[in-house]
C-alpha positions as CSV (number, residue, x, y, z in Angstrom):
1,M,-1.4,7.5,24.9
2,N,-2.6,3.9,25.2
3,K,-6.1,5.0,26.1
4,Y,-6.3,6.8,22.7
5,I,-5.4,3.7,20.7
6,S,-7.1,0.9,22.7
7,T,-10.7,2.1,22.6
8,N,-13.0,3.2,19.9
9,I,-13.8,6.5,21.7
10,G,-10.1,7.1,22.2
11,R,-9.4,6.6,18.5
12,L,-12.3,8.9,17.6
13,R,-10.9,11.6,20.0
14,L,-7.4,11.2,18.5
15,I,-8.7,11.4,14.9
16,A,-10.9,14.4,15.8
17,F,-7.9,16.2,17.2
18,V,-5.7,15.5,14.1
19,E,-8.5,16.2,11.7
20,G,-9.2,19.5,13.5
21,V,-5.6,20.6,13.3
22,S,-5.4,19.7,9.6
23,F,-8.6,21.7,9.0
24,L,-7.1,24.8,10.7
25,I,-3.8,24.4,8.8
26,L,-5.8,24.2,5.5
27,L,-7.9,27.2,6.3
28,F,-5.4,29.5,7.9
29,I,-2.1,28.6,6.3
30,A,-2.6,26.7,3.0
31,M,-5.5,28.8,1.7
32,P,-3.8,32.2,2.3
33,Y,-0.6,30.8,0.8
34,K,-2.6,29.9,-2.3
35,Y,-4.7,33.0,-2.7
36,V,-2.3,35.7,-1.4
37,W,1.0,34.3,-2.8
38,G,-0.4,32.3,-5.7
39,N,1.1,29.0,-4.7
40,P,-1.4,26.1,-4.5
41,S,1.1,23.4,-3.5
42,L,0.1,23.4,0.2
43,V,-3.6,23.2,-0.6
44,K,-3.0,20.1,-2.7
45,S,-1.0,18.2,0.0
46,I,-2.8,19.4,3.1
47,G,-6.1,19.2,1.4
48,Q,-5.5,15.5,0.5
49,L,-4.4,14.7,4.0
50,H,-7.4,16.5,5.5
51,G,-9.7,14.6,3.2
52,I,-8.4,11.3,4.3
53,L,-8.6,12.4,8.0
54,F,-12.2,13.6,7.4
55,V,-13.2,10.2,6.0
56,L,-11.5,8.4,9.0
57,F,-13.4,10.8,11.4
58,V,-16.7,10.0,9.8
59,I,-16.0,6.2,10.0
60,A,-14.9,6.5,13.6
61,T,-17.9,8.5,14.5
62,V,-20.3,5.9,13.0
63,I,-18.5,3.2,14.9
64,V,-18.7,5.0,18.2
65,A,-22.3,6.1,17.6
66,N,-23.3,2.5,17.0
67,Q,-21.4,1.3,20.1
68,E,-22.8,4.1,22.3
69,R,-26.3,3.9,20.8
70,W,-26.3,7.6,19.9
71,K,-29.4,9.0,18.0
72,L,-28.7,9.8,14.4
73,F,-30.1,13.4,14.7
74,G,-28.8,13.9,18.2
75,T,-25.2,13.3,19.3
76,T,-24.2,11.7,16.0
77,A,-25.2,14.7,14.0
78,K,-23.5,17.1,16.4
79,V,-20.2,15.2,16.2
80,L,-20.3,15.0,12.4
81,I,-21.3,18.7,12.0
82,S,-18.4,19.7,14.3
83,S,-15.9,18.6,11.7
84,L,-17.3,21.3,9.3
85,I,-16.7,24.2,11.7
86,P,-13.3,25.5,12.5
87,F,-12.4,24.5,16.1
88,G,-15.6,22.4,16.1
89,T,-13.8,19.1,16.8
90,F,-12.0,20.6,19.8
91,Y,-15.3,21.9,21.2
92,I,-17.1,18.5,20.7
93,D,-14.2,16.7,22.3
94,K,-14.4,18.8,25.4
95,H,-18.2,18.8,25.8
96,I,-19.2,15.3,24.5
97,L,-16.4,12.9,23.7
98,S,-14.3,13.4,26.9
99,K,-17.4,12.6,29.0
100,I,-17.9,9.1,27.6
């Protein structure tokens, strides 16, 4: 666990995982709970948490991109776009982040 806290790439991978999980919970649990059962309480709480994690993910990505000298429209864009696609952060972790 120390490797995920002591380095910038480790922190990015940890944030990416948690952000990805929060996105899936928002999409597949909170949203149906709101629109099928008419209760928006989960969307408010999970949505706020996901928003904070998304901002942390963007900040961590910019820090790692600067450190690793990623091109803006190359790896940096791929990593940032991955957070907009369900399961995207898990894919990017396996194919890009774990290899750094």
